[in-house]
N, C-alpha and C positions, 0 to 999 in steps of 0.2 A: 504494500500500500504506500502510495506516494503522499508525502506531506507538503510537496511544493505547490505553491499558488503564485507563480511568477507574474510580475507586472511587466517591467521593461526588460527584454532579452535582446542582446546585441551579439552579432557574430564578429569574432576577432581572429587574427592570426597568432598562433601560439609562438612565444619566444621561449624556447626550451620546452621540456616536457611538462605537461600539466595533468594532474590526476583529477578525475571527476570528484565533485563535491568538495573541492578545496577552495580556499579563499585566494583571490587573484589580485594583482596590482597592475598598474600601467607598465607597459614595456618601455624600452629605450627609444623606440621609433613610433611614429604615428601608425595607428591601426594594429599595434602589437599589444599583447597581454602576456603576463608571466605569472607563475605561481608565487604567491607571497611567501616571504621567509622571515618576517619580523613584524612586530606590532607597529613599528614606525614606517613601514612601507606605504606607498601611495595606494592603499587598498580601495578597490572600486566595486567588488562584487564576488560572486561565487560561480565556479565552473559548473556547468550543467552535467547531465548524466553520461557523458562520454569522455574518455581520456583523449588527450591530443599529444602528438609528438611535435618536436620543433618544426615550425613551418606549416603545420596543419591548421585547419579552421576549427574554432571551438565557440560554442554558445556560452555567454556569460549572463547570469541573472543579476541585474543591477537594482531591481526594486521588487517588492512583494515578499513572498515567503519562499525560501530556498532550502533544500536539503543541504546539509554540510556535515563533513566528517569532523568529529571532536577529537581533541588531543588529550583529553582527561575529563574528569567529572566537572560538569557545568550545571548550575542550578537554573531552573526555569526563571526567566526574568532578568538574568544576568546579562550585562553588556559583554559582547564577545569581540575578540580581535584574532590575529593570526599568530601561530607559533612558527618555529623554524621550518616546518614541513607544510605550512599553509593550512593546518587544521585549526578549528575554532577552539579557543581557550578563553577563560574568563579574563577580561581586561582588568588588570590590577594597576592602579595609579602608582607611578614612581616619580619622585621629585626630579625635575629637569628633563623628563621624557615626554614626548608628545605621541602617545599611542593612538592609533586610528581605530575607530569602532566600525565594524561591518554591520552590526545589528544586535538584536535582543534574542536570547534563547527562548524558544517557546516549546 
C-alpha cells in the first residue's frame, strides 16, 4: 500500500546514482538532481519509486506526501532532514548549523 499523495512531481537528470525514496538536492548543473548527503545540502524533495543511475531520468516529488526511507527511529510529527545516505532522520538543531527541512513525518 502506497502512502504517497504527491503534489508537484518534476523529472530531472540524475547526477550520480540515486536510490528510490531518498531525499535529493540540487545538482551542480541546471536540470540535474543528486542524492542528498547532509542536512545542510540544498534539499528540494524526495526521489520517487525508481532508482536512477548517473545520467538517467528520475521523478522527484517536490510537494505533497512522499514515501521516504528512514535512517533511524523518527516520531510522527517530527521535522525531518537528510542523513549521509539521503535517508530521512529527525532534524536536530545544532548551534551554527543551518539544517534544511524536507518535511514532517506522518
